[in-house]
C-alpha positions as CSV (number, residue, x, y, z in Angstrom):
1,M,78.9,95.0,103.3
2,N,82.1,94.1,101.5
3,T,84.2,92.1,103.9
4,R,87.2,92.7,101.7
5,E,87.4,96.4,102.2
6,F,90.8,97.5,103.3
7,K,91.5,100.5,105.4
8,P,94.6,102.7,105.8
9,G,97.2,100.9,108.0
10,D,96.1,97.4,107.0
11,I,98.9,95.0,106.1
12,V,98.2,92.9,103.0
13,K,100.0,90.1,101.3
14,H,100.3,89.5,97.6
15,F,99.6,86.0,96.4
16,K,103.2,85.5,95.1
17,R,104.3,85.4,98.8
18,E,103.3,81.8,98.6
19,T,106.2,81.1,96.2
20,L,109.0,82.4,98.6
21,S,111.5,80.4,100.5
22,A,111.7,80.7,104.3
23,E,114.7,83.1,104.0
24,E,112.8,85.3,101.5
25,L,109.7,85.4,103.8
26,A,111.8,86.9,106.5
27,T,112.5,90.0,104.2
28,N,108.8,91.0,104.2
29,M,108.8,90.5,100.4
30,Y,105.3,90.9,98.9
31,L,103.9,92.5,102.1
32,Y,102.4,96.0,101.8
33,Q,100.7,98.6,104.0
34,I,97.6,100.3,102.7
35,I,98.0,104.1,102.6
36,G,94.5,104.8,101.3
37,I,92.2,105.1,98.3
38,A,92.8,107.7,95.7
39,E,90.9,108.9,92.7
40,H,92.6,109.6,89.3
41,T,92.1,113.3,88.7
42,E,91.2,113.0,85.1
43,T,89.5,109.6,84.7
44,K,88.0,109.4,88.2
45,E,89.3,105.8,88.4
46,K,89.5,104.5,92.0
47,L,93.0,103.5,93.0
48,I,94.5,101.8,96.0
49,V,97.7,103.5,97.3
50,Y,100.1,101.2,99.2
51,K,103.7,100.9,100.2
52,A,106.1,98.0,100.2
53,L,107.2,96.8,103.7
54,Y,110.4,95.4,102.1
55,D,111.5,98.7,100.6
56,K,110.7,101.9,102.5
57,D,111.0,104.1,99.4
58,F,108.7,102.0,97.2
59,M,105.1,103.3,97.0
60,C,102.5,102.0,94.5
61,A,99.1,102.8,93.1
62,R,97.0,100.1,91.5
63,P,93.4,100.3,90.0
64,Y,91.0,99.3,92.8
65,D,89.3,96.5,90.7
66,M,92.7,95.0,89.9
67,F,93.8,95.2,93.5
68,M,90.7,93.4,94.6
69,S,90.6,90.8,91.8
70,E,91.0,87.0,92.2
71,V,94.2,85.3,91.3
72,D,94.4,84.2,87.7
73,R,94.0,80.4,88.1
74,E,95.1,79.7,84.5
75,K,98.4,81.5,85.0
76,Y,98.9,80.5,88.7
77,P,97.1,77.1,89.2
78,D,99.0,76.1,92.3
79,I,98.4,79.3,94.4
80,K,96.1,78.7,97.4
81,Q,95.3,82.4,98.1
82,K,92.0,83.3,96.4
83,Y,92.6,87.0,95.9
84,R,95.5,89.0,94.5
85,F,95.8,90.8,97.9
86,E,94.5,89.6,101.2
87,L,95.0,90.7,104.8
88,N,98.2,89.3,106.3
């Protein structure tokens, strides 16, 4: 069983949340709610659909594998979070 499976309604944080000031953290920046999993109609690629909690009109879709990937340690060596998105 994959313990990193997200379900609709889960609140997740993007790793860049670690870089925010206390004032910015209060704005819910880099917090998202999972809407569900979708499939691209032509390529069949699995996508995660999610919405920003800091902007009610901002909805996103990202390839599942990218959403579940680990943080790029070469680009972001000081980030403590292991994965790009984790449960908040």
